[in-house]
N, C-alpha and C positions, 0 to 999 in steps of 0.2 A: 898830549892831553892828560891832565892830572885827574884821574878817577880814584875815588876813595871808596872802598868796600867796607860796610859796617853791618852789624846785626841790628835788628830793630831794637831800639832802646826805650821807647816810651809810647804812651797812647796817642800822642800827636802824630808820631811817625806812622802808627797803624792807619790812621785816617788818611794820611798823605799817600801811603802805599796803596790803600784800597782805591783811592781816586786815580792813581797812576795805572793800576791794573785794569780798571774798568775803561779808562781812556784808551789803553792799548788794545783791549779786546774789541772795543767799538771800531777802532781803526783797522785792525787785522781781520776781524770776522764779521763786522757790520752788525753786531748785536749788542744790546744793553745787558744789564745784570739779569741773569737767569738762574734762579735758585737751584735748579736741577744740575747745572754745570759749575756754579760759582759759590756753592755753600761754604767752601773753605775760605773764600775771600771775605765773605760776610762774617765768618767766625775765625778770622785770622789768628787771633790770640789763642783760642782754644785748640786750633789745629796745628799751629806752628810754634807758639811761644811757651805755652804751659808744659807740654810733654818734654821731659828732659832730653830725649834723643831726637827732637825735632828742632828746626831753626829756620829763620827767614833772613836773607841777605839783601842788602840794598847797595846799588852802585850809584854814587853821587858824583856829579860834576858841579862843583861849588855847592850851592844849596838846592840844586835840582836833581830829582831822581831821574836817572837815565836807563836803569835796568834793575831787575829783581830776579831772585831765584830762591826756591825753598826746598827743604828736605824734610821728609817725615818717614816714619816707619811704614813699611808696605802694608796697605790695608785694603787692597782691591780683591775682588772675588771673581776672577775670570775662570770659567770651567777648564779652559785649556791649560791653565797653570796650577790647577788644584794640587796642593801638596808640594809644589816646587819652591815657593817663596813663603817666608814668614816674617812677621813684624820683628822678631828677635834677631834675624840674620840679614834681612834685606831692607834697605832704605829705598825711597822713591823720590825722584826729582819732580817738583811741581813749579809752576808759574815762572819759568825762565822766560822773561820778556825783556827785549831791548828796544828802546825807542828807535825808530827807523833812522833818525838823524845821527845816531851813535853806533850803528852797526858797522861791522868790518873793522873795528878798532881793538879787538881782543877782549872786550868787556865780558862777553858771554864765557869765553875760555877761562878768564880769571874767576868769574863767579863759580863755574863748575869746579875749578881747582879748590876754592874755598869749601864747597860742598863735599868734595871727595876727602879733603883733609878732616873736616868735621865728622864725616861718616867713619873714617878710620879711628878717630879719637873715641867715638861712641861704640866701637867694636862691631860695626856692620861688616859683613863679608862681601856684599855685593850691592850694587845700585841698579834699580829698575827705572825705566822711563818709557813713555810712549810719545811718538810724534806722528805726523801725518804726511802722506805722500805729496799732498798739494802745497805743503810748506817747502818751497823750493830749496832753501839752504839747510833745512832740518836734518835730513838723513846724512848728507855728506859731512856736516858739522859733527854730529854724534859719532859717526864712524871714525873721523879723524882723531877723536879723543879715546878711542879704544872700545866703544860700545858696539855690541854685535846684535844683529837682528835675531830674535828668537821666534817671532810669529808675526805674520802679516794677515790682517783681516781684510776681507772684501766687503767692508761696511761702508756706510754713507760718509764716514769721516776718513776713510782710507788709512786706518790706524796701523802703525808699525810699532811693535813692542821690542824693546831693547834691554840689554843687561850688560853690566861690566863687573867683573870680579875684582875685588880689592885685595885679595890675598894671593 
């Protein structure tokens, strides 16, 4: 399978990526666009493209988007991490989504490699992410890439917080 990974290059790609993400969210979670959770998709350019230390990657199979992944400076405010992470030293992974017809082909692994390489070039020390227990392949996938669980919430989303040191 010939998959090409690129960074978003133009406004037409932004619209196509937004459509892909909302389609994947509908399939995976059964919900449509929800500003509370998807503000970064609507503001994709402002969140991922304009800040120098952020980026958005697309995996293409021909002219079709089959997966995405984004990186941005850590900007969450969880009380249980107060003071542990900062936007200067910690990046966070967002919007890693792979079309179900293209899973188990190494695409996500390649996207994460691109993200980690980008994070190192931008002088981040670590990468934060969160996943959910109900996403069957999520936790084993991230652990296989060296991410470690730092906190598990007993919330409605079954959120698992993870970190990986880059140094």
